[in-house]
BALOBA-1460 file (C-alpha; in Angstrom, 3 decimals):
// residues 308
<rec num="1" residu="m" x="0.000" y="0.000" z="0.000"/>
<rec num="2" residu="t" x="1.192" y="3.492" z="-0.832"/>
<rec num="3" residu="h" x="0.305" y="5.930" z="1.925"/>
<rec num="4" residu="p" x="-1.238" y="9.314" z="1.010"/>
<rec num="5" residu="t" x="1.677" y="10.910" z="2.885"/>
<rec num="6" residu="g" x="4.332" y="8.623" z="1.410"/>
<rec num="7" residu="d" x="6.903" y="6.690" z="3.405"/>
<rec num="8" residu="q" x="6.604" y="6.822" z="7.186"/>
<rec num="9" residu="f" x="9.697" y="7.350" z="9.352"/>
<rec num="10" residu="v" x="9.223" y="6.121" z="12.922"/>
<rec num="11" residu="l" x="11.489" y="7.635" z="15.585"/>
<rec num="12" residu="e" x="11.932" y="6.343" z="19.145"/>
<rec num="13" residu="t" x="14.032" y="7.194" z="22.173"/>
<rec num="14" residu="s" x="14.032" y="6.506" z="25.897"/>
<rec num="15" residu="t" x="14.303" y="9.385" z="28.361"/>
<rec num="16" residu="s" x="14.167" y="9.799" z="32.143"/>
<rec num="17" residu="t" x="10.450" y="10.547" z="31.711"/>
<rec num="18" residu="g" x="9.771" y="7.543" z="29.523"/>
<rec num="19" residu="d" x="9.482" y="6.585" z="25.881"/>
<rec num="20" residu="v" x="9.152" y="9.308" z="23.250"/>
<rec num="21" residu="r" x="7.939" y="8.351" z="19.779"/>
<rec num="22" residu="a" x="7.228" y="10.248" z="16.577"/>
<rec num="23" residu="t" x="6.210" y="9.511" z="13.001"/>
<rec num="24" residu="i" x="7.433" y="11.733" z="10.159"/>
<rec num="25" residu="t" x="5.938" y="11.609" z="6.668"/>
<rec num="26" residu="a" x="7.818" y="11.856" z="3.386"/>
<rec num="27" residu="v" x="5.118" y="14.053" z="1.849"/>
<rec num="28" residu="a" x="5.528" y="17.642" z="3.115"/>
<rec num="29" residu="a" x="8.095" y="16.372" z="5.658"/>
<rec num="30" residu="g" x="5.172" y="16.287" z="8.065"/>
<rec num="31" residu="l" x="4.867" y="15.455" z="11.753"/>
<rec num="32" residu="r" x="2.105" y="12.813" z="11.949"/>
<rec num="33" residu="t" x="2.496" y="11.553" z="15.525"/>
<rec num="34" residu="l" x="4.380" y="12.523" z="18.691"/>
<rec num="35" residu="s" x="3.890" y="10.982" z="22.128"/>
<rec num="36" residu="i" x="5.408" y="10.533" z="25.571"/>
<rec num="37" residu="n" x="4.520" y="7.234" z="27.262"/>
<rec num="38" residu="d" x="1.709" y="6.807" z="24.695"/>
<rec num="39" residu="i" x="0.174" y="10.186" z="25.613"/>
<rec num="40" residu="d" x="-0.261" y="12.106" z="22.374"/>
<rec num="41" residu="l" x="1.398" y="15.521" z="22.156"/>
<rec num="42" residu="v" x="-0.018" y="16.113" z="18.682"/>
<rec num="43" residu="p" x="-3.413" y="14.901" z="17.409"/>
<rec num="44" residu="a" x="-2.417" y="11.882" z="15.363"/>
<rec num="45" residu="y" x="-4.069" y="10.928" z="12.097"/>
<rec num="46" residu="g" x="-3.989" y="7.615" z="10.258"/>
<rec num="47" residu="d" x="-1.357" y="6.600" z="7.747"/>
<rec num="48" residu="d" x="-4.218" y="6.121" z="5.263"/>
<rec num="49" residu="e" x="-5.301" y="9.778" z="5.601"/>
<rec num="50" residu="t" x="-4.127" y="13.115" z="4.275"/>
<rec num="51" residu="p" x="-3.056" y="15.688" z="6.914"/>
<rec num="52" residu="p" x="-6.224" y="17.272" z="8.379"/>
<rec num="53" residu="s" x="-6.053" y="21.069" z="8.093"/>
<rec num="54" residu="g" x="-2.420" y="20.785" z="6.988"/>
<rec num="55" residu="s" x="-1.474" y="19.075" z="10.250"/>
<rec num="56" residu="g" x="2.280" y="18.996" z="10.815"/>
<rec num="57" residu="i" x="3.378" y="20.039" z="7.320"/>
<rec num="58" residu="v" x="6.321" y="22.261" z="6.345"/>
<rec num="59" residu="l" x="5.517" y="25.592" z="4.648"/>
<rec num="60" residu="v" x="8.259" y="26.828" z="2.309"/>
<rec num="61" residu="p" x="9.225" y="29.142" z="0.541"/>
<rec num="62" residu="w" x="6.415" y="31.033" z="2.248"/>
<rec num="63" residu="p" x="3.900" y="30.308" z="5.014"/>
<rec num="64" residu="n" x="0.308" y="31.511" z="5.029"/>
<rec num="65" residu="r" x="-1.054" y="33.485" z="2.055"/>
<rec num="66" residu="i" x="-0.032" y="35.664" z="-0.887"/>
<rec num="67" residu="r" x="-2.744" y="38.018" z="-2.130"/>
<rec num="68" residu="d" x="-4.067" y="36.954" z="-5.549"/>
<rec num="69" residu="g" x="-0.910" y="34.836" z="-5.861"/>
<rec num="70" residu="k" x="0.777" y="37.930" z="-7.258"/>
<rec num="71" residu="w" x="3.999" y="39.658" z="-6.269"/>
<rec num="72" residu="s" x="6.624" y="41.809" z="-7.943"/>
<rec num="73" residu="h" x="10.299" y="42.646" z="-7.563"/>
<rec num="74" residu="e" x="12.498" y="45.147" z="-9.396"/>
<rec num="75" residu="g" x="9.854" y="45.742" z="-12.041"/>
<rec num="76" residu="r" x="9.155" y="42.074" z="-12.708"/>
<rec num="77" residu="e" x="5.710" y="40.672" z="-11.928"/>
<rec num="78" residu="y" x="5.079" y="37.082" z="-10.897"/>
<rec num="79" residu="q" x="1.898" y="34.987" z="-10.764"/>
<rec num="80" residu="l" x="1.766" y="31.936" z="-8.507"/>
<rec num="81" residu="a" x="-0.846" y="29.211" z="-8.760"/>
<rec num="82" residu="i" x="-4.014" y="29.977" z="-6.793"/>
<rec num="83" residu="t" x="-4.092" y="27.197" z="-4.211"/>
<rec num="84" residu="e" x="-6.778" y="28.717" z="-1.972"/>
<rec num="85" residu="p" x="-9.525" y="29.373" z="-4.556"/>
<rec num="86" residu="a" x="-12.159" y="30.345" z="-1.978"/>
<rec num="87" residu="r" x="-10.095" y="33.423" z="-1.067"/>
<rec num="88" residu="d" x="-8.156" y="33.758" z="-4.331"/>
<rec num="89" residu="n" x="-4.777" y="33.347" z="-2.630"/>
<rec num="90" residu="a" x="-1.637" y="31.265" z="-3.001"/>
<rec num="91" residu="i" x="-1.228" y="29.452" z="0.307"/>
<rec num="92" residu="h" x="1.448" y="27.558" z="2.255"/>
<rec num="93" residu="g" x="4.308" y="27.477" z="-0.228"/>
<rec num="94" residu="l" x="5.331" y="25.017" z="-2.917"/>
<rec num="95" residu="l" x="6.195" y="21.760" z="-1.134"/>
<rec num="96" residu="r" x="2.913" y="20.994" z="0.619"/>
<rec num="97" residu="y" x="2.323" y="17.943" z="-1.598"/>
<rec num="98" residu="a" x="5.940" y="17.202" z="-2.489"/>
<rec num="99" residu="e" x="7.692" y="14.002" z="-1.496"/>
<rec num="100" residu="y" x="10.914" y="14.545" z="0.459"/>
<rec num="101" residu="s" x="13.747" y="12.021" z="0.241"/>
<rec num="102" residu="p" x="15.588" y="10.632" z="3.268"/>
<rec num="103" residu="v" x="19.165" y="11.826" z="3.580"/>
<rec num="104" residu="e" x="20.047" y="10.350" z="6.946"/>
<rec num="105" residu="q" x="18.163" y="8.248" z="9.490"/>
<rec num="106" residu="d" x="18.794" y="6.501" z="12.781"/>
<rec num="107" residu="r" x="16.620" y="5.374" z="15.688"/>
<rec num="108" residu="d" x="15.825" y="8.843" z="17.035"/>
<rec num="109" residu="s" x="16.270" y="11.171" z="14.047"/>
<rec num="110" residu="v" x="15.654" y="11.579" z="10.349"/>
<rec num="111" residu="t" x="16.670" y="14.201" z="7.783"/>
<rec num="112" residu="l" x="14.496" y="14.666" z="4.707"/>
<rec num="113" residu="a" x="15.286" y="16.825" z="1.669"/>
<rec num="114" residu="a" x="13.413" y="18.337" z="-1.264"/>
<rec num="115" residu="t" x="14.369" y="20.912" z="-3.879"/>
<rec num="116" residu="i" x="12.150" y="23.739" z="-5.096"/>
<rec num="117" residu="y" x="12.701" y="24.035" z="-8.833"/>
<rec num="118" residu="p" x="11.781" y="27.056" z="-10.997"/>
<rec num="119" residu="q" x="8.068" y="27.166" z="-11.723"/>
<rec num="120" residu="m" x="5.186" y="29.534" z="-12.390"/>
<rec num="121" residu="g" x="5.586" y="32.557" z="-10.133"/>
<rec num="122" residu="y" x="8.819" y="31.363" z="-8.508"/>
<rec num="123" residu="p" x="11.767" y="31.165" z="-10.939"/>
<rec num="124" residu="f" x="14.338" y="30.076" z="-8.341"/>
<rec num="125" residu="t" x="16.080" y="26.875" z="-7.279"/>
<rec num="126" residu="v" x="16.260" y="26.307" z="-3.528"/>
<rec num="127" residu="r" x="17.425" y="23.142" z="-1.819"/>
<rec num="128" residu="t" x="15.613" y="22.456" z="1.455"/>
<rec num="129" residu="a" x="16.066" y="19.868" z="4.198"/>
<rec num="130" residu="v" x="14.353" y="19.187" z="7.515"/>
<rec num="131" residu="r" x="15.891" y="17.282" z="10.418"/>
<rec num="132" residu="y" x="13.598" y="15.822" z="13.104"/>
<rec num="133" residu="e" x="15.352" y="14.700" z="16.281"/>
<rec num="134" residu="l" x="13.864" y="13.301" z="19.483"/>
<rec num="135" residu="v" x="15.453" y="14.841" z="22.578"/>
<rec num="136" residu="a" x="15.033" y="14.372" z="26.330"/>
<rec num="137" residu="d" x="12.095" y="16.790" z="26.590"/>
<rec num="138" residu="g" x="10.436" y="16.383" z="23.203"/>
<rec num="139" residu="l" x="11.265" y="17.077" z="19.577"/>
<rec num="140" residu="k" x="13.723" y="19.406" z="17.858"/>
<rec num="141" residu="v" x="13.215" y="20.359" z="14.210"/>
<rec num="142" residu="t" x="15.917" y="22.061" z="12.138"/>
<rec num="143" residu="h" x="15.385" y="23.533" z="8.668"/>
<rec num="144" residu="f" x="18.146" y="24.041" z="6.110"/>
<rec num="145" residu="l" x="17.780" y="26.126" z="2.941"/>
<rec num="146" residu="e" x="20.334" y="26.825" z="0.215"/>
<rec num="147" residu="n" x="19.991" y="28.955" z="-2.894"/>
<rec num="148" residu="l" x="21.262" y="26.868" z="-5.814"/>
<rec num="149" residu="g" x="20.463" y="29.506" z="-8.433"/>
<rec num="150" residu="g" x="22.347" y="32.408" z="-9.903"/>
<rec num="151" residu="e" x="20.313" y="35.265" z="-8.444"/>
<rec num="152" residu="p" x="18.935" y="36.098" z="-4.967"/>
<rec num="153" residu="a" x="15.864" y="34.041" z="-4.012"/>
<rec num="154" residu="p" x="13.082" y="35.143" z="-1.615"/>
<rec num="155" residu="v" x="12.310" y="32.633" z="1.149"/>
<rec num="156" residu="a" x="10.334" y="32.327" z="4.338"/>
<rec num="157" residu="v" x="9.633" y="29.273" z="6.478"/>
<rec num="158" residu="g" x="6.636" y="28.146" z="8.464"/>
<rec num="159" residu="t" x="5.384" y="24.941" z="9.998"/>
<rec num="160" residu="h" x="1.937" y="23.737" z="10.982"/>
<rec num="161" residu="p" x="1.982" y="21.607" z="14.165"/>
<rec num="162" residu="f" x="-1.192" y="20.932" z="16.108"/>
<rec num="163" residu="v" x="-0.485" y="20.289" z="19.793"/>
<rec num="164" residu="k" x="-2.380" y="18.657" z="22.647"/>
<rec num="165" residu="i" x="-2.032" y="16.715" z="25.892"/>
<rec num="166" residu="g" x="-3.732" y="13.517" z="24.896"/>
<rec num="167" residu="d" x="-5.474" y="12.562" z="28.119"/>
<rec num="168" residu="v" x="-6.978" y="16.059" z="28.596"/>
<rec num="169" residu="p" x="-9.688" y="17.565" z="26.336"/>
<rec num="170" residu="t" x="-7.954" y="20.288" z="24.348"/>
<rec num="171" residu="e" x="-10.693" y="22.803" z="25.155"/>
<rec num="172" residu="e" x="-9.704" y="22.479" z="28.849"/>
<rec num="173" residu="l" x="-6.108" y="23.527" z="28.175"/>
<rec num="174" residu="v" x="-4.933" y="27.100" z="28.745"/>
<rec num="175" residu="l" x="-3.079" y="28.718" z="25.843"/>
<rec num="176" residu="r" x="-0.259" y="31.155" z="26.595"/>
<rec num="177" residu="l" x="1.343" y="33.141" z="23.779"/>
<rec num="178" residu="d" x="4.433" y="35.256" z="24.326"/>
<rec num="179" residu="a" x="3.243" y="37.827" z="21.784"/>
<rec num="180" residu="a" x="2.852" y="41.594" z="22.187"/>
<rec num="181" residu="s" x="1.071" y="42.386" z="18.906"/>
<rec num="182" residu="h" x="-1.789" y="41.048" z="16.799"/>
<rec num="183" residu="i" x="-1.934" y="41.190" z="13.003"/>
<rec num="184" residu="e" x="-5.262" y="42.548" z="11.790"/>
<rec num="185" residu="v" x="-6.675" y="40.963" z="8.617"/>
<rec num="186" residu="d" x="-9.409" y="41.446" z="6.048"/>
<rec num="187" residu="d" x="-12.063" y="38.903" z="5.048"/>
<rec num="188" residu="r" x="-9.453" y="37.057" z="2.956"/>
<rec num="189" residu="l" x="-7.211" y="36.675" z="6.031"/>
<rec num="190" residu="l" x="-4.629" y="39.046" z="4.559"/>
<rec num="191" residu="p" x="-2.867" y="41.620" z="6.786"/>
<rec num="192" residu="t" x="-4.201" y="45.148" z="7.120"/>
<rec num="193" residu="g" x="-2.152" y="46.269" z="10.128"/>
<rec num="194" residu="e" x="-0.519" y="45.285" z="13.406"/>
<rec num="195" residu="v" x="-1.692" y="46.493" z="16.825"/>
<rec num="196" residu="p" x="-0.558" y="45.990" z="20.437"/>
<rec num="197" residu="v" x="-2.445" y="43.294" z="22.326"/>
<rec num="198" residu="d" x="-2.556" y="45.286" z="25.564"/>
<rec num="199" residu="d" x="-6.111" y="45.469" z="26.981"/>
<rec num="200" residu="t" x="-7.542" y="43.535" z="24.009"/>
<rec num="201" residu="e" x="-8.996" y="40.065" z="23.466"/>
<rec num="202" residu="w" x="-5.740" y="39.161" z="21.696"/>
<rec num="203" residu="d" x="-3.606" y="39.264" z="24.853"/>
<rec num="204" residu="f" x="-2.732" y="35.641" z="25.636"/>
<rec num="205" residu="r" x="0.348" y="36.377" z="27.718"/>
<rec num="206" residu="e" x="-1.417" y="35.329" z="30.923"/>
<rec num="207" residu="g" x="-3.276" y="32.507" z="29.208"/>
<rec num="208" residu="r" x="-6.805" y="31.826" z="28.011"/>
<rec num="209" residu="r" x="-8.803" y="28.614" z="27.907"/>
<rec num="210" residu="v" x="-8.791" y="27.063" z="24.422"/>
<rec num="211" residu="g" x="-12.483" y="26.237" z="24.646"/>
<rec num="212" residu="d" x="-13.291" y="29.935" z="24.989"/>
<rec num="213" residu="v" x="-11.610" y="31.143" z="21.776"/>
<rec num="214" residu="q" x="-11.853" y="30.772" z="18.012"/>
<rec num="215" residu="l" x="-8.650" y="31.708" z="16.236"/>
<rec num="216" residu="d" x="-7.040" y="31.867" z="12.817"/>
<rec num="217" residu="d" x="-4.751" y="34.736" z="13.769"/>
<rec num="218" residu="a" x="-1.127" y="35.775" z="13.517"/>
<rec num="219" residu="f" x="0.856" y="37.450" z="16.266"/>
<rec num="220" residu="g" x="4.122" y="39.375" z="16.350"/>
<rec num="221" residu="g" x="6.142" y="41.183" z="18.960"/>
<rec num="222" residu="l" x="7.572" y="37.897" z="20.183"/>
<rec num="223" residu="a" x="9.903" y="38.309" z="23.124"/>
<rec num="224" residu="a" x="12.832" y="35.947" z="22.691"/>
<rec num="225" residu="v" x="14.668" y="34.823" z="25.817"/>
<rec num="226" residu="d" x="18.157" y="33.407" z="25.301"/>
<rec num="227" residu="g" x="17.508" y="33.309" z="21.564"/>
<rec num="228" residu="s" x="14.136" y="31.535" z="21.578"/>
<rec num="229" residu="v" x="10.459" y="32.163" z="22.189"/>
<rec num="230" residu="e" x="7.958" y="29.716" z="23.679"/>
<rec num="231" residu="h" x="4.157" y="29.315" z="23.474"/>
<rec num="232" residu="t" x="2.504" y="26.881" z="25.874"/>
<rec num="233" residu="l" x="-0.587" y="24.805" z="26.515"/>
<rec num="234" residu="v" x="-1.172" y="24.161" z="30.225"/>
<rec num="235" residu="a" x="-3.294" y="21.326" z="31.615"/>
<rec num="236" residu="p" x="-5.322" y="21.721" z="34.829"/>
<rec num="237" residu="d" x="-2.809" y="19.463" z="36.622"/>
<rec num="238" residu="g" x="0.130" y="21.676" z="35.590"/>
<rec num="239" residu="r" x="1.572" y="19.566" z="32.786"/>
<rec num="240" residu="t" x="2.590" y="21.555" z="29.726"/>
<rec num="241" residu="v" x="3.354" y="21.132" z="26.059"/>
<rec num="242" residu="s" x="5.118" y="24.051" z="24.386"/>
<rec num="243" residu="v" x="6.036" y="25.078" z="20.875"/>
<rec num="244" residu="w" x="9.381" y="26.878" z="20.965"/>
<rec num="245" residu="a" x="11.271" y="28.517" z="18.138"/>
<rec num="246" residu="d" x="14.527" y="30.359" z="17.687"/>
<rec num="247" residu="d" x="14.494" y="34.083" z="17.008"/>
<rec num="248" residu="e" x="14.416" y="33.583" z="13.227"/>
<rec num="249" residu="f" x="10.721" y="32.799" z="13.735"/>
<rec num="250" residu="a" x="9.439" y="36.317" z="14.473"/>
<rec num="251" residu="y" x="5.734" y="35.437" z="14.102"/>
<rec num="252" residu="v" x="3.295" y="32.779" z="15.212"/>
<rec num="253" residu="q" x="-0.072" y="31.780" z="13.756"/>
<rec num="254" residu="v" x="-2.688" y="30.125" z="15.969"/>
<rec num="255" residu="f" x="-5.565" y="28.179" z="14.458"/>
<rec num="256" residu="t" x="-8.425" y="26.413" z="16.239"/>
<rec num="257" residu="t" x="-10.927" y="24.036" z="14.676"/>
<rec num="258" residu="e" x="-13.780" y="21.716" z="15.662"/>
<rec num="259" residu="s" x="-13.342" y="19.810" z="12.393"/>
<rec num="260" residu="y" x="-10.184" y="17.820" z="13.164"/>
<rec num="261" residu="p" x="-11.136" y="14.111" z="12.932"/>
<rec num="262" residu="g" x="-11.468" y="12.474" z="16.327"/>
<rec num="263" residu="e" x="-11.008" y="15.742" z="18.237"/>
<rec num="264" residu="s" x="-13.729" y="17.874" z="19.834"/>
<rec num="265" residu="k" x="-11.378" y="20.816" z="19.345"/>
<rec num="266" residu="a" x="-7.840" y="21.108" z="18.014"/>
<rec num="267" residu="v" x="-5.316" y="23.926" z="18.138"/>
<rec num="268" residu="a" x="-2.310" y="24.574" z="15.900"/>
<rec num="269" residu="v" x="0.554" y="26.786" z="17.072"/>
<rec num="270" residu="e" x="2.563" y="27.618" z="13.954"/>
<rec num="271" residu="p" x="6.002" y="29.285" z="14.041"/>
<rec num="272" residu="m" x="6.608" y="31.520" z="10.994"/>
<rec num="273" residu="t" x="9.582" y="33.604" z="9.916"/>
<rec num="274" residu="a" x="7.227" y="35.950" z="8.046"/>
<rec num="275" residu="p" x="3.529" y="36.837" z="8.203"/>
<rec num="276" residu="a" x="0.980" y="36.448" z="5.418"/>
<rec num="277" residu="d" x="1.666" y="38.268" z="2.125"/>
<rec num="278" residu="a" x="5.362" y="38.723" z="2.919"/>
<rec num="279" residu="f" x="6.298" y="38.515" z="-0.773"/>
<rec num="280" residu="n" x="4.461" y="41.826" z="-1.195"/>
<rec num="281" residu="s" x="5.109" y="43.544" z="2.139"/>
<rec num="282" residu="g" x="8.689" y="42.320" z="2.544"/>
<rec num="283" residu="r" x="8.107" y="41.792" z="6.267"/>
<rec num="284" residu="g" x="10.205" y="38.912" z="7.525"/>
<rec num="285" residu="l" x="11.175" y="37.956" z="3.982"/>
<rec num="286" residu="r" x="14.737" y="36.743" z="3.550"/>
<rec num="287" residu="w" x="16.638" y="36.983" z="0.278"/>
<rec num="288" residu="l" x="19.238" y="34.236" z="-0.048"/>
<rec num="289" residu="d" x="22.194" y="35.144" z="-2.238"/>
<rec num="290" residu="p" x="23.479" y="32.522" z="-4.694"/>
<rec num="291" residu="g" x="25.115" y="29.767" z="-2.663"/>
<rec num="292" residu="e" x="23.905" y="31.208" z="0.641"/>
<rec num="293" residu="q" x="22.595" y="28.817" z="3.300"/>
<rec num="294" residu="w" x="20.098" y="29.382" z="6.109"/>
<rec num="295" residu="e" x="19.573" y="27.212" z="9.198"/>
<rec num="296" residu="l" x="16.819" y="27.674" z="11.795"/>
<rec num="297" residu="s" x="15.104" y="25.565" z="14.460"/>
<rec num="298" residu="w" x="11.910" y="25.063" z="16.446"/>
<rec num="299" residu="g" x="10.451" y="22.233" z="18.467"/>
<rec num="300" residu="i" x="7.861" y="20.797" z="20.814"/>
<rec num="301" residu="r" x="8.710" y="20.505" z="24.508"/>
<rec num="302" residu="f" x="6.828" y="18.710" z="27.280"/>
<rec num="303" residu="a" x="7.110" y="19.239" z="31.048"/>
<rec num="304" residu="g" x="5.488" y="17.893" z="34.205"/>
<rec num="305" residu="f" x="5.031" y="14.366" z="32.912"/>
<rec num="306" residu="t" x="6.206" y="11.477" z="35.107"/>
<rec num="307" residu="a" x="7.845" y="8.207" z="34.228"/>
<rec num="308" residu="e" x="5.574" y="5.205" z="33.983"/>
């Protein structure tokens, strides 16, 4: 049988807390499962399914949306394929349905690679790779990009992990975001401005119950501590699962849904190096010179769990 997400790479390691396991998919270099002592830290989906709501996929060379799929640079106009027809946008990059190839694998890690070749709206060649590694307190993910072409190439990186604490209903978890600003959007979910979260419904710095909010929102003003920022889900008993990212990821998108199969509610906490429509605004967009490489990391961290 050929899986809808391609080959499956199963990772395992033993820690002082117990056994950590993950499953990585070849298609979109996606995170399909992650658990500690069989308690899910992401809402798993079957190997015979496609990723619900883009669960766990890598978003490159841009996350989120580009208005009308159009952008321009130095007098040249580009038209990307419209991959979100309902809102007439290009969404989530060019490798969402691409099959990555394994470069290196052992019991607790795997590195997958895929190259973006010149195509409609993106005439650049960029080699990408993603390394997933199980560590003592969760999962570390490292992205590598290299411009193989002869002119500078625009790139941004995002990822789409849903997170949970499997023996607690997600709506009972408290979401804390270390974000000082909220990105305002229009009815196509494209940015119109950025405002402070102080004294607004968008202030999650002290935490809000997931069951009380509906979100498909981006946040900025992330306060990095020792080079990284962390966003956390807290269970009533004090256990936590956090999405952390290094300071290359200056934005975070949070998405909630009641449509994730098998879940009464699901929440994605998505690190992004750039917000929506970055190819037009330039915000967070990185231009890689020919031969230039870029490395950046994020991960999922658990705390408060006990050994079996």
